[in-house]
Phi, psi and omega in degrees: 000328185268000180281155174312131175281158168293138187262131173291135173077015177292155184275105179221149182300149181314309184293328177294316179299320177294325180289323184292317182302314181291320180293320177297322181287322175293319179297309176293330173294326176289333176297311182292327173295313179305314179303308179302319178294325173299314176298313175301320176289328176295317183298318182297311186298312180306311178296321186294318182284328182290347180270009182237090185309313184298322181291323173299313183298316177303315179294315190283343190246005178235171173295357181305327178293326177283332173298317174298322183289324175289319179298322176300310184292329179293318179293321177302326180282311185270335185307308179310320181287328177294312187296327187264345180239343180271200177277164180285333178293323176296315180307310171302324183295310174310315179305310192280329174298318180301317183292313180302309180305310179300323175304314182290328181285322183289326188313311183297330177295313180298317178303311180297322179295321177294320177296329181270006178065028185237038177300334180298332176298328179295320184292321181295317177299323175296314183295318181296317181299311184295329177290310184295312182298314180298318175299307184291324179295319183291323173302316176295325181282331188254343178292146170270358183281138181276118184263003190294340177293345178282346194306310189290316178308305182303318181295312184291326173294331178287318178303307182301317180288327171307312182291322179293321178301313177299308178300318182294317181288331182262336187252288195281318181046052182263131178287327179294315181292326177295317182299313181293320179290320185297319181296325176292319174304313178303308182299318179293316179279349164296318171295317178300322182293319178293326186295306187304315186298314175299319176299314185288322175300325184287336187275002173289129174230127190294125176072024183266133177296344180280349186303322178299310180294323178285342175291311183301310182297323178296317177301319178300314178300306186293319174305317184294316179296316178306307176298323179295319177295317180303307181303315186281325171299319176296322182291323174294318174298324184287318181294322179291323178298314180295000000 
């Protein structure tokens, strides 16, 4: 994130510029492909687990849900360091464990919507998420505005929202509180998506052996934002439906 960014309009030979642009497109395509595979894997795991009512009751009524939540936070904190400094195998391992944990965490939500005959809300949430994510990622990719100044605010806002969600879930258990926090999460992570896309783009280095690992890291970051948006958009639709 602190590495020098590619400068738009810099004086480079035409053929070099074309080579960089082609390499950058392939790099970003790899990022989005990894991310899409992660989302598909999470969806498969979530739907498979949601089809087992006994398992869903076990997760919803025991501390297992908090184990998964802590696991997601832990991997989210440590994975970037492993992905950017460890082996490629370790980077892949972190990514897929993260995707599996998210699938386990999302499964009870899908189960509840299915039990209430509101499965259509799941598809609505996915469509809205894809639209919001795609729009903000495109903005982050194409804008010439430097978004690195957003980093501190987005980090602090994310920490504050995690605390607010935990406090509301454990103490207040308020539907209105859940609606407010989910709405704020959607706003914050829309901005996070744009910031992350630009940051991931800036990590590309022509011909660098690091590009494959940074692509996995980029997929991990964008995947986390996509799934977070989906969960909270689905929560908003569920609250408004009720």
